C-alpha positions in Angstrom: 87.1 166.2 170.4 85.7 169.5 169.0 89.2 171.0 169.3 90.7 168.1 167.4 88.2 168.5 164.6 89.0 172.2 164.4 92.6 171.3 163.5 93.4 170.7 159.8 94.1 167.1 160.4 92.5 165.1 157.5 93.6 161.7 158.9 92.0 162.4 162.3 88.8 163.5 160.6 88.7 160.4 158.5 89.2 158.1 161.5 86.4 160.0 163.3 84.1 159.6 160.3 84.7 155.9 160.3 84.0 155.6 164.0 80.7 157.5 163.6 79.8 155.5 160.5 80.5 152.2 162.3 78.3 153.4 165.2 75.4 154.3 162.8 75.6 150.9 161.0 75.6 149.1 164.4 72.5 151.0 165.4 70.8 150.1 162.2 71.7 146.4 162.5 70.4 146.4 166.1 67.2 148.4 165.5 66.0 147.2 162.1 63.3 144.6 162.8 64.1 141.1 161.6 67.7 141.9 160.7 69.0 138.8 162.4 65.8 136.8 161.8 66.5 133.8 159.5 63.5 131.8 160.5 60.7 130.8 158.2 58.7 133.6 156.6 55.0 133.7 157.3 54.1 135.3 154.0 52.6 132.6 151.8 53.0 134.8 148.6 56.8 134.5 149.0 58.3 131.1 148.5 61.8 132.2 149.7 63.7 135.4 150.4 67.5 135.4 149.8 70.0 138.0 150.9 73.7 138.4 150.5 75.4 136.4 153.4 77.1 138.2 156.2 76.2 140.6 159.0 75.7 143.5 156.6 74.1 141.4 153.9 70.5 142.4 154.6 71.5 146.1 154.7 74.2 146.7 152.2 74.0 143.6 150.0 71.3 142.5 147.5 68.0 140.9 148.3 65.9 138.7 146.1 62.6 136.9 146.4 61.1 133.8 144.8 57.4 134.4 144.4 55.1 131.5 145.1 52.9 132.4 142.1 55.9 132.1 139.8 56.8 128.7 141.2 53.2 127.6 140.6 53.2 129.1 137.1 56.3 127.2 136.1 54.9 124.0 137.7 51.8 124.3 135.6 53.9 125.0 132.5 56.1 121.9 133.1 53.1 119.7 133.7 51.6 120.8 130.4 54.9 120.5 128.4 55.6 117.0 129.8 51.9 115.9 129.6 51.9 114.9 133.3 48.8 114.5 135.4 47.9 117.0 138.1 49.0 114.6 140.8 52.6 115.3 140.0 52.2 119.0 140.9 53.3 118.6 144.6 56.5 116.8 143.5 57.4 119.4 140.9 56.7 122.4 143.1 59.6 121.6 145.5 62.0 120.9 142.7 61.1 124.1 140.7 61.1 126.2 143.9 64.6 125.0 144.7 65.7 125.8 141.1 64.4 129.3 141.4 66.2 129.8 144.7 69.4 128.6 143.1 68.8 131.0 140.2 68.3 134.0 142.6 71.5 133.1 144.5 73.4 133.1 141.3 71.8 136.4 140.3 72.9 138.0 143.6 76.5 136.8 143.0 76.4 138.1 139.5 75.2 141.5 140.8 78.0 141.5 143.4 80.5 141.0 140.6 79.1 143.8 138.5 77.7 141.6 135.7 74.4 143.4 135.3 72.7 143.4 131.9 71.6 146.8 130.5 68.6 147.6 128.3 71.0 148.1 125.4 72.4 144.6 126.0 68.9 143.2 126.0 68.0 144.9 122.7 71.2 143.7 121.1 70.5 140.1 122.2 66.9 140.2 120.9 68.1 141.6 117.6 71.0 139.2 117.1 70.6 136.2 119.5 68.6 133.0 119.4 65.2 134.7 119.2 66.2 137.1 116.4 64.8 134.8 113.6 61.3 135.2 115.2 61.5 138.9 116.4 63.6 140.3 113.5 63.0 138.2 110.4 65.1 139.6 107.6 66.5 142.1 110.1 63.1 143.9 110.5 61.2 144.0 113.8 57.9 142.2 113.7 56.1 145.0 115.4 55.1 145.6 119.0 51.7 144.0 118.7 53.1 140.8 117.3 56.0 140.9 119.8 53.4 141.0 122.6 51.5 138.1 121.0 54.7 136.1 120.6 55.7 136.4 124.2 52.2 135.6 125.5 51.8 132.6 123.1 55.2 130.9 123.7 56.1 132.0 127.3 52.7 132.8 128.9 53.9 135.9 130.6 53.9 139.7 130.1 56.5 141.4 128.0 58.1 143.2 131.0 58.4 139.8 132.8 59.8 138.2 129.7 62.5 140.9 129.3 63.4 140.6 133.0 63.9 136.8 132.6 66.0 137.3 129.4 68.2 139.8 131.3 68.5 137.3 134.1 69.5 134.5 131.7 72.2 136.8 130.1 73.5 137.8 133.5 73.9 134.1 134.5 75.6 133.4 131.3 78.1 136.1 132.1 78.6 134.6 135.5 79.2 131.2 134.1 81.7 132.5 131.5 83.6 134.4 134.3 83.7 131.3 136.5 84.7 128.9 133.8 86.8 131.3 131.7 90.1 129.8 132.9 89.1 126.1 132.1 91.5 124.6 129.6 92.1 121.1 128.3 95.4 119.8 126.9 95.8 118.3 123.4 96.7 115.0 125.0 93.5 115.0 127.0 91.5 115.8 123.9 93.2 113.0 121.9 92.7 110.5 124.7 89.0 111.4 125.0 88.4 111.2 121.3 90.3 107.9 121.2 88.0 106.6 123.9 84.8 107.9 122.5 85.6 107.1 118.9 86.6 103.5 119.4 84.1 100.9 118.0 84.0 97.2 118.8 82.3 94.0 117.5 82.0 91.0 119.6 80.4 87.5 120.0 78.3 87.1 123.1 76.4 84.4 124.8 73.5 85.3 127.2 71.9 83.5 130.1 68.5 85.0 131.1 67.1 85.0 134.6 63.6 84.1 133.2 65.1 80.9 131.7 66.8 79.9 134.9 63.6 80.4 136.9 61.9 77.8 134.7 64.5 75.2 135.7 64.0 75.7 139.4 61.5 73.1 140.5 61.9 72.4 144.2 60.2 69.5 146.0 57.4 70.1 148.6 59.8 69.4 151.4 62.2 72.1 150.0 59.4 74.6 149.9 58.2 73.6 153.3 61.7 74.2 154.7 61.9 77.5 152.9 58.5 78.5 154.3 59.6 77.6 157.9 63.0 79.4 157.6 61.2 82.5 156.4 58.4 82.4 159.0 58.9 86.1 159.9 58.6 87.0 156.3 55.2 85.3 156.0 53.9 86.2 159.5 51.5 88.8 158.0 51.4 87.6 154.4 47.6 87.4 154.4 46.5 90.9 155.0 43.7 92.0 157.3 40.2 91.7 156.0 36.8 93.0 157.3 33.2 92.1 157.0 30.8 95.1 156.6 27.1 95.7 156.8 25.9 98.6 154.7 23.1 100.3 152.8 23.5 103.0 150.2 21.4 105.7 148.5 21.7 108.5 145.9 19.8 111.7 145.2 16.7 109.8 144.0 16.2 108.4 147.5 16.3 111.8 149.3 13.1 112.6 151.2 11.2 115.1 149.1 13.2 114.3 146.0 16.1 116.1 144.5 16.5 119.7 145.8 15.4 122.4 143.4 17.3 125.6 142.6 15.2 128.8 142.7 15.7 132.0 140.8 16.7 133.6 144.1 19.5 131.0 144.5 20.8 131.8 141.1 20.7 135.5 141.7 22.5 135.2 145.0 25.3 133.1 143.4 25.6 135.5 140.5 25.8 138.5 142.8 28.5 136.8 145.0 30.7 135.8 142.1 30.7 139.0 139.9 34.4 138.8 139.4 34.0 135.5 137.5 31.7 137.2 134.9 33.8 140.2 134.1 34.8 140.6 130.4 37.8 142.9 129.7 37.6 145.7 127.2 38.7 144.3 123.8 38.9 145.5 120.2 39.4 144.1 116.7 41.2 146.4 114.3 43.1 146.9 111.1 46.1 149.2 111.1 48.7 150.6 108.8 52.0 151.4 110.5 54.6 153.7 109.0 57.5 153.0 111.3 59.8 155.6 112.9 62.9 154.2 114.5 63.6 155.2 118.1 65.8 158.3 118.2 65.1 159.2 114.5 65.8 162.9 113.6 63.0 165.4 112.8 63.5 165.0 109.1 62.9 161.3 109.1 59.9 161.7 111.4 58.4 164.3 109.1 58.9 162.1 106.0 57.1 159.2 107.8 54.3 161.4 108.8 53.9 162.8 105.3 53.7 159.2 103.9 51.1 158.3 106.5 49.0 161.4 105.7 49.1 160.6 102.0 47.9 157.0 102.7 45.1 158.4 105.0 44.0 160.7 102.1 43.7 157.7 99.8 41.6 155.8 102.4 39.3 158.8 102.8 39.0 159.1 99.1 37.7 155.5 98.9 40.9 153.5 98.8 40.8 149.9 100.0 42.3 149.8 103.5 43.5 146.2 103.2 45.2 146.7 99.9 46.9 149.8 101.2 48.1 148.0 104.3 49.6 145.1 102.3 51.4 147.6 100.1 52.6 150.1 102.7 52.5 148.9 106.3 55.7 148.3 108.2 54.1 145.8 110.6 55.2 142.4 109.1 52.9 140.6 111.5 49.7 142.0 110.1 50.5 143.6 106.7 49.9 140.3 104.8 46.5 140.1 106.4 45.6 143.6 105.2 46.6 145.0 108.5 44.1 142.9 110.4 44.7 142.1 114.1 42.5 139.6 116.1 40.0 140.6 118.7 42.1 141.0 121.8 42.1 143.0 125.1 43.1 146.6 124.8 45.7 146.0 127.5 47.8 144.2 124.9 48.3 147.5 122.9 50.2 150.6 123.8 47.8 153.2 125.4 47.7 155.6 122.4 46.6 152.8 120.1 43.9 151.4 122.5 42.5 154.9 123.2 42.2 155.7 119.5 40.7 152.3 118.6 38.0 152.4 121.3 37.1 156.0 120.4 36.0 154.7 116.9 32.7 153.0 115.9 33.0 149.8 113.9 33.8 150.7 110.3 35.4 154.1 111.2 39.0 155.0 110.5 41.2 157.2 112.7 43.3 160.2 112.0 47.0 159.6 112.4 47.9 158.1 115.8 51.5 158.6 117.0 53.0 155.9 119.2 56.6 154.9 120.1 56.6 152.8 116.9 55.6 155.4 114.4 52.4 156.6 112.8 49.3 154.3 112.7 46.1 154.6 110.7 43.6 152.5 112.6 40.3 151.1 111.5 38.0 149.5 114.1 36.1 146.4 113.1 34.6 145.4 116.4 34.8 146.6 120.0 33.5 145.3 123.3 33.4 147.7 126.2 34.5 146.2 129.6 31.4 144.7 131.1 30.0 141.9 133.2 28.1 139.1 131.5 24.4 139.3 132.3 22.6 136.8 134.5 20.7 135.5 131.5 24.0 134.8 129.7 25.4 132.7 132.5 22.3 131.2 134.2 22.7 127.9 132.3 26.2 127.4 133.9 25.1 128.4 137.4 22.0 126.2 137.7 23.8 122.8 137.3 26.5 123.9 139.7 23.9 124.9 142.4 22.0 121.7 141.8 25.1 119.6 142.4 26.0 121.6 145.6 22.5 121.4 147.0 22.2 117.7 146.2 25.6 117.0 147.8 24.7 118.9 150.9 21.3 117.2 151.2 22.8 113.7 150.6 25.5 114.3 153.3 22.8 115.6 155.8 20.6 112.6 155.1 23.6 110.2 155.4 24.4 111.7 158.9 20.8 111.4 159.9 20.6 107.7 158.8 23.9 106.9 160.6 22.5 108.4 163.8 19.3 106.5 163.4 21.2 103.2 162.7 23.2 103.8 165.9 19.9 104.0 167.9 17.7 101.4 166.1 20.2 99.1 164.3 21.2 98.8 160.7 18.4 96.5 159.5 15.5 98.5 161.1 16.9 101.7 159.7 17.3 100.3 156.2 13.8 98.8 156.3 12.3 102.1 157.6 13.7 104.0 154.5 13.2 101.2 151.9 16.9 100.7 151.5 18.6 97.4 150.9 21.0 96.1 153.6 24.0 94.3 152.3 26.5 92.1 154.2 29.9 91.8 152.4 32.3 88.9 152.4 35.6 89.5 154.2 37.3 92.1 152.1 40.7 93.8 152.0 41.6 97.5 152.3 42.1 97.7 148.5 39.1 95.5 147.7 35.9 96.3 145.8 32.3 96.3 147.0 30.3 95.3 144.0 27.1 97.2 145.0 28.8 100.6 145.2 30.0 102.8 142.3 33.2 103.7 144.3 33.9 101.8 147.5 37.3 103.4 148.2 36.1 106.0 150.7 33.9 103.4 152.5 36.8 100.9 152.9 39.3 103.6 153.9 37.0 104.6 156.8 36.1 101.1 157.6 39.7 100.1 158.2 40.2 103.0 160.7 37.4 101.9 163.2 37.0 99.0 165.6 34.7 96.1 165.3 31.1 97.1 166.3 31.9 100.8 166.2 28.9 103.1 165.7 27.6 103.2 162.1 29.3 105.8 159.9 28.7 107.4 156.5 31.0 107.7 153.5 30.7 108.9 149.9 30.2 106.4 147.1 30.7 108.7 144.1 26.9 108.5 143.3 25.7 109.2 146.8 26.5 107.8 150.3 26.6 104.6 152.2 26.1 104.0 155.9 28.2 101.1 157.1 29.2 99.2 160.2 32.1 96.8 160.7 30.7 93.3 161.7 34.0 91.4 162.0 37.7 91.6 161.5 40.2 89.0 160.5 43.7 90.2 161.5 46.7 89.8 159.2 48.2 86.4 159.6 50.5 83.7 158.2 49.0 81.7 155.4 48.5 77.9 155.3 51.4 76.3 153.4 49.0 74.5 151.0 47.0 77.6 150.2 50.0 79.8 149.7 52.2 77.3 147.9 52.2 79.1 144.5 53.5 82.4 146.2 56.1 80.5 148.1 57.3 78.9 144.9 57.7 82.3 143.3 59.6 83.6 146.3 61.9 80.5 146.3 62.7 80.9 142.6 63.3 84.7 143.0 65.8 84.0 145.8 67.6 81.2 144.1 67.8 82.7 140.5 70.6 85.3 141.2 72.8 82.6 142.8 72.3 80.2 139.9 72.7 82.9 137.3 76.0 84.1 138.8 77.3 80.5 139.1 76.4 79.7 135.4 78.0 82.9 134.2 81.2 82.1 136.0 81.1 78.6 134.6 80.6 79.9 131.0 83.4 82.5 131.3 85.9 80.0 132.8 85.2 77.4 130.2 85.4 79.9 127.3 88.9 81.0 128.6 90.1 77.4 128.9 89.0 76.6 125.4 89.9 80.2 124.2 86.7 80.0 122.3 83.3 81.3 123.5 81.4 79.7 120.7 82.5 76.2 121.8 81.8 76.9 125.5 78.3 78.2 124.6 77.6 75.1 122.6 78.6 72.9 125.5 76.1 74.7 127.7 73.5 74.7 125.0 73.5 78.5 124.7 73.0 80.4 121.5 75.8 82.7 120.3 75.0 86.1 119.0 77.2 88.7 117.3 76.9 92.5 117.8 77.2 95.2 115.1 80.3 97.4 115.1 79.2 99.7 117.9 80.4 102.6 120.0 80.1 103.4 123.6 76.6 104.9 123.2 75.1 101.7 121.8 72.5 99.4 123.2 73.0 95.7 122.6 70.0 93.3 122.9 70.1 91.3 126.2 73.3 93.1 127.3 72.0 96.6 127.5 73.9 99.9 127.3 77.6 99.7 126.6 78.1 102.4 129.3 77.4 99.7 131.9 79.2 96.4 132.7 79.4 95.5 129.0 81.8 98.4 128.5 84.5 95.9 129.3 84.4 95.1 125.6 86.4 98.3 124.9 89.3 97.3 127.1 89.7 93.8 125.6 92.2 92.9 122.9 91.0 91.1 119.7 90.1 87.6 120.7 89.9 88.5 124.4 87.2 87.0 126.5 85.4 88.9 129.3 84.5 87.7 132.7 80.8 87.4 133.8 78.7 90.4 132.9 75.7 90.4 135.3 72.9 92.7 134.5 70.3 91.3 137.0 67.6 90.2 134.5 70.2 88.3 132.7 73.9 88.3 132.0 76.5 87.1 129.5 80.1 86.6 128.4 81.6 88.2 125.3 84.6 87.7 123.1 86.0 90.6 121.0 85.9 90.0 117.3 87.1 93.4 116.0 88.2 96.8 117.4 88.4 99.9 115.3 90.2 102.9 116.8 90.3 106.4 115.3 93.4 107.0 113.1 95.7 109.9 113.7 94.1 111.7 110.7 90.6 111.2 112.3 91.9 112.6 115.6 93.5 115.6 113.9 90.4 116.3 111.8 88.0 116.2 114.8 90.4 117.9 117.3 88.6 121.3 117.3 85.1 119.8 117.8 86.4 117.3 120.3 88.2 120.1 122.2 85.0 122.2 122.4 82.9 119.1 123.6 85.4 118.3 126.3 85.8 121.9 127.3 82.0 122.2 127.7 81.9 119.1 129.8 84.8 120.5 132.0 83.1 123.9 132.2 79.8 122.4 133.3 81.6 120.3 135.9 83.5 123.4 137.3 80.4 125.5 137.3 78.4 122.8 139.1 81.1 122.7 141.8 80.9 126.6 142.0 77.1 126.5 142.3 77.2 123.8 145.0 79.8 125.7 147.0 77.8 129.0 146.7 74.6 127.4 147.8 76.4 125.8 150.7 77.7 129.2 151.7 74.3 130.8 151.6 72.7 128.0 153.5 75.3 127.9 156.2 74.9 131.7 156.6 71.1 131.2 156.8 70.8 133.7 154.0 67.9 131.8 152.4 64.6 132.1 154.3 61.8 129.8 153.1 58.1 130.3 153.7 56.7 128.4 156.6 53.8 127.3 154.4 54.3 124.8 151.6 53.0 126.3 148.3 49.6 125.0 147.2 49.2 123.1 143.9 48.5 125.4 140.9 45.3 123.4 140.6 44.0 124.7 143.9 44.5 121.5 145.8 42.2 119.5 143.5 
C-alpha cells in the first residue's frame, strides 16, 4: 500500500482517501453515543429534538430543538390573546408543540437548500417590511431603547430572540416560494372560478323546522310503553347510582386550640428560604439626548456628530433646559417629544455603556458624552435603584396571610385524619358528639349532586363514589374546611319505572321520530312543488310560509337554511324557475325555487382577472405547500428523526 501511495497516481490516492474517510465515518457512527437512538428524550427542558433524516443525519446534517419553555410561553400567549381560561392550557400545549416541531423541520429543509437569511437580509426587512412603519417611521429608526421596548411590549421576548424568529419566518417564506414557484393557473380556470364565486342568486324557499314537527308528535301511552320495552337496553341504567352518606364537618374555628398563629420566627424562616422572590433588579430612570451616528460612518461624520453633542452639553452646563434641548436636537424619536425622558426600567434593557454611565450618576446629575453603537448620548439620571432584595419589613404583610393559610390547612387536614380514625373506632355519632360537631345524614344523592350543608361537596362526593358501603370513615376537603363521611347505603343504577320516567321517554320518542317525519315532509313538499311547478302553491297546500332571499353569493347565510356553502348551494346550479330537492339541515330543512340568477359579465371577468388570478394562485400555492409539508413530516417521522421528550410539558400555570 505504501508503495502505491509513493507513485504519482492521483486516482489511486483519491480512492484510498475515500476508503479511509468512509472508515472514519463508520467509526464515528458506531462510537458516538445515541447516534441510533430515536427513543424518547428524558430531558424535560426539551420538547423535541429533530435531525436531518438518514444514517448521517445526526452527524453531517442539521439538528434543531423545540424548547419546552418556548412551547409554554406561546401557550400562555395564545390563552391571553384568545381570552381562554387556564383549563385550556393542556389542549393548546400539544397543538403548539406540534406546530413548533413542524416549523423546525421546515427550517432544517430550508437550511439544506441554502435558503438561510443573513443579518443584512434581516436589516432590510425591518427597514422596508411590514414592521417598518413602527420601527422606521418616516424612514428614521426609532432608537435602540424604543426598539427594545417595542419588542418586549408586543412580542414578550428579548430582541435577540425576536430577530431569530424574524429570520426564521423569512427563511420559511423563501422555502414556500421555492416550493410553490412553479404553480400556475390558466386563464380558463381563473374565469371559471370567478364565474362560480361571482354568481349571485335570489330564490323563494319554504322551511319545515324540526321543533315544529316535534310538537305534532303525540304518541299514546301504549306507543310509549312499546318504545320503552323495545329500548330496554337503552334504559337499563337510566337512573344513575345514588348513595346515602353520614357526615360531619368543621372549619378552622373548630380546631382544638383555635386557629394556628404565625410567629416572627416563622416569617423570618419563610423570608430566608424564598430570597429569590424578593430580588429587585437594578433599574434607572433617565433623560437623554442622542446625536446619532450611522453604523459604518466615516471619521468626518463621527467628528461632526461629536462636536454637535459637545456644544449641546456646554449649553446644559451653562444652565440650558435639558428637556427643551432634547426636543430640539435629539435623534431618538421615541423620547425626544418627552424631553428625552425614558421610564424607570431595568438597566439590562439598555446597551452596557448607557447603563454604566446612568448608574454612575446621582439623581439630577448629567453625564459627559457617552459613546454607544448608536452615537453620542448626553444622559441625565432622574432616579436609580440599585439591585437589592426587599426587606422583611416590606414583604411581611404578604408572607403572614400565606403562612396562616398554610398552617390552618395543615392543622385542618391533621384534625380531619384524627377524627376519621376516631370515627372508625367509636362510630360517627359518638365522635361528632365528643367534639361538638353536628352529624348529618343525606338523602340518596348522585355523583354530581350537592350536599346543602357543605360549601363545596364535590370532593366529598368524588371520594364517596369510590368506596364500598360501610367502608371506614374518610376525610375530604369542603372548601371551607373538611368533612368526615361514611357511606351508609348504595342504590345501584337501574331502569326507571315507566310512569316516573314517562316525560323522558316522550322526549326520546320525539327525538327518534322527528328526522323520519322531517325527511318525509320535505320529500312531499319537493315532489308537490315540481308537479305544480310552483313552490308557493305547494307551500300553501301544506300550510307553510314562503320566504324570499336577498340576491346573495356563495358566502351568504340565509335564515333557516344556513350557509350557502352547504346543501343550499344547490341554488347556484338551478336554472331560473328551477325547484330543488329536499334540503335537510338537521334542525330543519326546506325546498327552494330560483327566482333570479346574476352571473358576472365578460367585462366583469376581464376587469377582475388579475385579482382573481392572484387569489386562485394563492389558494393553489397553499394547497401545494400543505402537501409538501405533509410529505416532509411523513419523511421525518418514518425516519424517526423527531425525538419527543418522554415527559409531557407542564402547564405554564404550574399545574394549577
